[in-house]
C-alpha positions in Angstrom: 98.0 201.8 163.4 98.6 198.5 165.0 96.3 195.6 163.9 94.9 192.9 166.2 95.3 189.3 165.2 92.4 187.0 166.0 93.4 183.9 168.0 93.1 180.6 166.1 91.9 177.7 168.2 93.3 174.2 167.5 91.0 171.2 167.2 91.6 167.5 167.3 89.1 165.3 165.4 88.7 161.8 166.8 86.4 159.5 164.8 86.9 156.0 163.4 85.1 156.9 160.2 87.7 158.6 157.9 85.1 160.1 155.6 83.3 161.8 158.4 86.6 163.2 159.7 87.4 164.6 156.3 83.9 166.2 156.1 84.5 167.8 159.6 87.9 169.0 158.5 86.4 170.6 155.4 83.8 172.5 157.5 86.4 173.7 159.9 88.6 174.9 157.1 85.9 177.5 156.4 85.8 178.8 159.9 87.8 182.0 160.6 89.1 181.2 164.1 89.6 177.4 164.0 92.0 175.0 162.5 92.6 171.2 162.6 95.7 170.3 164.6 95.3 166.5 164.6 93.1 163.7 163.3 92.8 160.2 164.7 90.7 157.2 164.2 90.7 156.0 167.8 91.0 157.3 171.4 94.2 155.5 171.9 95.8 157.4 169.0 94.8 160.6 170.6 96.3 159.6 174.0 99.6 158.7 172.3 99.6 162.0 170.6 99.0 163.9 173.8 101.7 162.0 175.7 104.4 163.1 173.2 105.8 166.2 174.7 106.7 167.6 171.3 103.1 167.9 170.3 100.9 170.9 170.9 97.7 170.2 172.7 94.4 171.1 171.1 92.0 173.6 172.6 89.0 171.4 171.7 88.7 167.7 171.0 85.8 166.7 168.7 85.2 163.3 170.1 83.1 160.5 168.6 81.4 158.5 171.3 81.0 155.1 169.6 84.5 153.8 168.7 86.2 150.4 169.0 88.9 149.6 171.6 88.5 152.8 173.6 85.1 154.6 173.3 84.4 158.3 173.7 83.2 157.8 177.3 86.6 156.4 178.4 88.5 159.0 176.4 86.4 161.9 177.9 87.0 160.6 181.5 90.7 160.3 180.8 90.9 163.8 179.4 88.9 165.2 182.3 91.3 163.7 184.8 94.6 164.3 183.0 94.1 167.2 180.6 91.4 169.3 182.2 92.2 172.4 180.1 91.2 170.6 176.9 87.5 171.1 176.1 85.5 168.1 174.8 82.7 168.4 172.3 81.1 165.0 171.9 79.8 163.9 168.5 77.4 161.0 168.0 74.4 159.9 165.9 73.1 158.3 169.2 71.5 161.4 170.6 69.3 159.8 173.3 69.3 161.3 176.8 71.2 158.5 178.4 74.1 158.8 176.0 74.2 162.6 176.4 74.0 162.5 180.2 76.8 159.9 180.5 79.2 161.8 178.2 78.5 165.0 180.2 79.2 163.2 183.5 82.5 161.9 182.0 83.7 165.4 181.2 82.3 166.7 177.9 81.5 170.4 177.8 79.0 169.9 175.0 77.2 167.5 172.7 76.2 167.8 169.1 74.4 165.3 166.9 76.1 164.1 163.7 72.8 164.9 162.0 73.2 168.7 162.6 74.8 171.0 160.1 78.1 173.0 159.9 76.5 176.1 161.3 75.5 174.2 164.4 79.1 172.9 164.8 80.4 176.5 164.6 77.9 177.6 167.2 79.0 174.8 169.5 82.7 175.6 169.1 82.1 179.3 169.8 80.1 178.5 172.9 82.8 176.2 174.3 85.5 178.7 173.7 83.5 181.3 175.6 83.7 179.0 178.6 80.1 177.8 178.4 78.3 174.5 178.0 76.7 173.6 174.6 73.6 171.4 174.1 71.0 171.9 171.3 67.7 173.0 172.7 66.0 170.0 171.1 67.9 167.7 173.4 67.2 169.4 176.7 64.2 167.2 177.6 66.0 164.0 176.9 69.0 165.0 179.1 66.7 166.1 181.9 65.0 162.8 182.0 68.2 160.8 181.9 70.1 162.9 184.4 67.5 163.6 187.0 68.4 161.0 189.5 72.0 160.5 188.6 73.7 163.7 189.8 75.1 164.0 193.3 76.0 167.7 193.4 75.2 169.1 196.8 72.8 172.1 196.4 74.4 175.4 197.1 73.0 177.8 199.7 71.3 180.0 197.1 67.8 181.4 197.7 65.4 181.4 194.8 61.9 182.8 195.0 58.9 180.7 194.2 58.5 182.5 190.9 62.2 181.9 190.1 61.8 178.2 190.9 58.7 178.0 188.7 60.6 179.7 185.8 63.5 177.4 186.3 61.2 174.4 186.1 59.7 175.7 182.8 63.2 176.5 181.5 64.0 172.7 181.5 61.4 172.2 178.8 61.6 173.1 175.1 59.2 176.1 175.6 60.4 179.5 174.3 60.6 182.3 176.8 57.4 183.8 175.3 55.7 180.4 175.8 56.9 180.4 179.5 55.6 183.9 179.9 52.2 182.8 178.8 52.3 179.8 181.2 53.2 182.0 184.1 50.8 184.8 183.1 53.5 187.5 183.0 55.2 189.5 180.3 58.2 188.3 178.3 60.2 191.1 179.9 59.4 189.7 183.4 60.6 186.3 182.3 63.8 187.9 181.0 64.2 189.5 184.4 63.8 186.1 186.2 66.4 184.7 183.8 68.9 187.4 184.3 68.5 187.4 188.1 68.9 183.6 188.3 72.0 183.7 186.0 73.6 186.1 188.5 72.6 184.1 191.5 73.9 180.8 190.0 76.9 182.2 188.1 75.7 180.6 184.9 75.6 182.1 181.4 73.4 179.9 179.2 70.0 178.1 179.4 71.8 174.8 179.1 73.9 175.5 182.2 70.7 176.6 184.0 69.1 173.2 183.1 72.2 171.4 184.5 71.8 173.2 187.7 68.1 172.4 188.0 68.7 168.7 187.3 71.5 168.5 189.8 69.6 170.2 192.5 66.2 168.4 192.0 64.5 171.5 190.7 63.7 170.1 187.3 60.2 168.5 186.7 60.0 164.7 186.7 58.6 163.8 183.3 
């Protein structure tokens, strides 16, 4: 009987703190589907690595935001414009909304705080490789506040009912779906139906992507 081989995704770790890079590498060594292709202490080192045609490109770059010479914002924008197939997972101990919104605008597909654990990192990697956007639930409010007036995406011609818009507004908070059901005086199952219908209408797959849509189209509450 033929056996199937799981794909191993290649990661590049870019952080100017060597000890933190080594800790990341040790976490990743314990993950089944991921391996470290390359480590660098600066964005310029990564760019030089990518420009060498002999080098394999990573699937994901774990990118520190605060670095000397060329910070993560500049690196993310360069990768977005020149290597769009490489997914960027931003890392930082600065987890305020302004930092998160800026790195997302510059091309990151996800953000994870350096204060989170290895299980959160694995979750983030899996979400990115599934083609989705990753942001911890605890950071949604901060991102909404910082991004609300900064996105210029033109709203698509998509009709949402008043109830769906109300649900979308609540989804931008840290409330659970059960809490939202209580706020809207409906059952949890009804809330799940709203969610599933909106996912189909907007072609999104996660609550984080739903929040991004709401922010971009002025459907998120102004805190």
